[in-house]
C-alpha positions, 0 to 999 in steps of 0.5 A: 282733536288736540295733539299734545307732544310730551317730552319724557324727563329722565329724572324719576321715582322710588329707589331700591335702597339697600345694604345687601341684595340676594337674588335667586330663582327656585325651580322644581325637578321638571324645571318649572318655577315654584311660586311662594317658596320661602327664601330666608337668611339665618344668622350663622351664630344662632340660626335665627331668622334675619330676613326673607321673602317669597318667590314670584310666579317666575320662581324669582325673588330679590331680597333687599336691605340685608345687613352685612354679615355671615348667613346660612340660606334656607329655602322651603316649600310644602311637599319639598325637601328643605334646601340650605346654602352655607357661607353666604356673606355680605360686605361693602365689597360683596353687596350683591349675590346672585345664586342663579337657579336652585332646584328643589326635590319633592319629598318621597313616601310622605302621608299628609293628613292635615296642614294648617298654614298661618300668616301674620300681616302687619296692620300698617306698613310704610314706604318712602312715599305712602302708608298701607293699611291691611284691612282685609281681615278687619273684623270691626267693619264686617258687614259694613261699607267702605265709608265705615272702613275709611273711618277706621283709618287714622286721619281719614274722616267720612261725614254723613253725606259720604264726603271724605277728608284726609287730615281735615281737608276734603280735597282728596283723590280717590282711586280704585286699584290705582286708577280713576274710577266711576266706582269712587265718584258720585253721591254715595258711591263709596258707601256702595262698596262693601268692606268685604270687597277691600284688600287694603287701603293706601294713603299717600299724603305727599305723593311723588311725581309718579302719581297724578297731582290731583288732590290737596290732601293727597291720595287714597287708593282702594285695592279690591280683592283679587285671589292669586293662589294656585289650584282652585280656591273658594271662600264664602263670608256671611255677616249679620248684625242688629238693626237689619244689617246683612252682608256677604262675600264670595271669592273664587280663583282657578290658577294654572301655570299659564292662566289665573282666573279670579272672581269676587262678589260682595253684597250689602243690605242696610236699613238705617236712620237719617236725622238732622237738626239745624238752627240758624240765626240771621240779622236782617235790618233790625229783625232777628230771624231764627230758623229751626229745622228738625228732620226725622227719617229712614235711610235704606241702602243696598249694594252689589260689587263684582270683580272678574278677571284673568291673568295670562302668563306669556312667559316667566317675565311677561303677563297680560291682565284683563278685568272688569269691576262694577257696582250697583247700589240703591239708596232710598231716603224718607223723612219728615221735617218740621220748620219753625220761623221766628221774628225777634223771638215770636213765632211767625209760621211753621211748616211740615216738609215730607221728603222721598229721595230715591237714587240709583247708581251703577258703574263699571271699569274695564281694565287691560294691562301688560307687564314685562319684567326685565332680566336680572331684576333690572326693573319692569315696564307696565302699559295699562288701559282703563275705560270707566263708565258710571251713571246716577239717577236721583229723584226727589219728591217734596210736599210742604204744608204751611201753618200760622202760629195758632195752627190754622193753614196759611192762605197758600198752605200747600207746595209741591216739588218734584226733582230729577237729577242725572249724571253720566261719567265716561273716563278713558285712561292710558298709561305707560310706566317704566322702572329701571334699576341702573345699579343697586343704588340708583333707580330711574322711573319714567312714564306717560299718561293720558286721561280723557273724560266727559261728565254730563249733569242734568237737573229737572224740577217742577212745582205746583203753581197755586195760581194756575193750579198746575204742575209746571217746570222751573226754568230757573233751575232746569239745566244740563251741563257738559264738562269735558277734560283732557289731561296729558302728562309725563314724569321722571324721577331719580332715586339714589342711596348715597350711604347706608342710612341716607337715600333720596328721590327727586322728580318732576311731572309735566302736564297740559290740561284742556277743560271746557264746561258748557251749559247746553241750555244757554250754549255758553262755554267756559274754556280753560287750558293750562300747563303745569309743572309738579316737582317732588322730593323725598329724603329718608335718613336712618334704618330699622334699628334706629328708626327713620326720619323722612322729609318730603315736598310736592306741588299739587293741584285741585281742579274744579269739579262739574258741580262746582262749575254749574251756575244753576241752583240745586236743592232739596230744601228751598231755604238752602240752595247750592250752585257752582261758579263757572269762573273757578280756576284750579288751586295749586298747593305746595306741601311739606312734611317732616316725620319719624317712624320706629318699628319694634316687634310688637309696637310701632310709632309714626309722627309727622309735622305737615305744612301746606300753602294753597294759592287761589284756594277753592273755598265754599262760600255761603251767602244769606238773603233777606227772604230767608234763603241761603246759597252755597257757592264756590270762589277762589280766594287769595291763599291759605295755610295749613299746619298740622301734627299727626301721631299714629301708634300700633300695638299687638300684644298677641297675634290675634289682638291689634290696637291702633291709636291716632291723633291729628291736630291742625290749624288753617288760616285763610285770606278771604279776598274773593276773586270775582 
């Protein structure tokens, strides 16, 4: 077992940048904390609301970014008398006020017949290093899957095969509840998560050193729903649409002062179509070869997603949480493909290919975490453990019938292939994250993390041999790959507000990686161990009135995946093969971004310019052969440059009407000297 000693850096993340800070703890008459009490500051001249917040389970709330001036404090909670505090003043000499504990009294002799509580959640929220899209109530994706939901997020695209790209770059790290997960990996895994199970989606295009450095384009974090309301709560959603699309979601939680139990189940059923049309022209010696492929087929999908967990409130400042999340999804694709091959414009032959492609995937995540909030809102410590397991079975049955141009069968008119692919993933993650507010202007974060993973892929193919008239295995394709990887890291970030409108954070992440892909059939091993430094920096100038200008830099990495390393070919079409390259090295990215954001009451505008320099870029290479086959593989190229512009606007003329428009334009340049 490898042992790696991590040196914890003392320069670290995020910061609590503000002008004034108000702290208070709200209690009831029995000295029990009141959660979700509304604490607001009212302008003393006209009693208009300036800023506010809600108390946590401990009854505490900290309100930051308070402008200097004179205010009236107002605390409200349903069933209790309103509480007011006069003469609250913030200035350069009085920036932080602690009201300590405030006791609220219940209303007496009141009859409550019906209460309607309404709240508005902004469609998009921004912080110093990420954007959050609150998609829990997005009616446009009701009944759909996560892939439809992602296609509604600005600059995110999902193709027909479920591949996700961000700003035109497919190297994206997908997290579930902030952690690597088998629920987000594998073919069709994201499609299997219903949109009804999603609470919000977080985009981190230029992550700080606190985040794992994987992903050229950045990080997409999928946050599943988890109810936290007091008492017993139940909600049920059912959806149906044309073309046989059905879905449902059931959410439940029961919470007392010491325990919160929650459960969420989502189901999705869909019958669709999968049609592909492809044309390819190749020049082989003096012959022009034209291949036309037309595929018509069906695509059936069914999925179940479950999340169950409990939070145990040991004290006002300590919480232990355990949870389990899982998915189970089926996908069956059927199709008939007609292929036409022509030489110099004359039809040479054509053939029909019947395909039956069922696959099944199941995964489970087991999580445990502990959170300690320090006294006087000085920060917190979070320790978390995750075990993520997933497996997938994919079967492909293919039959081909070959004909001459006049429709008569060829000499060997029939071919048969049966392919079975399995994939098993097992990832263990342990982390410790510390946040320490040194003062109201300085914050330090530090953390340790270990990720230990194993990925086993196997492929078995058999075909009809016309000479022996038997079904025989294909030794050129059948293989098994074991890919083990251990990553140990430590990070530190320092954040500081130099002035009212100027704040920055700088950090670095140290990482040691041990990776070993091994071909079990041939007993070949390709060990690759490497140490990396990942610095980051974020600067913000401005405020909510004038808007904010932000500038950021980060260094990132894109590691080869198991299928990119496996040298044995796989295919569902014998003319279009895929195979990996075990000699691939990681690619490193220097990412820069400059942007501006302004928020009005009903309108927001976010614009940014980004530039990425990639060294040893992993590039998909397609090679063509004289027999008509094409092979797609991977190679490291010298470097590439990406320059882009992004514009996002939101407009909500009414509470029930939200509009969003986004534009993303980019240019990529690639130096294609391939490293053998």
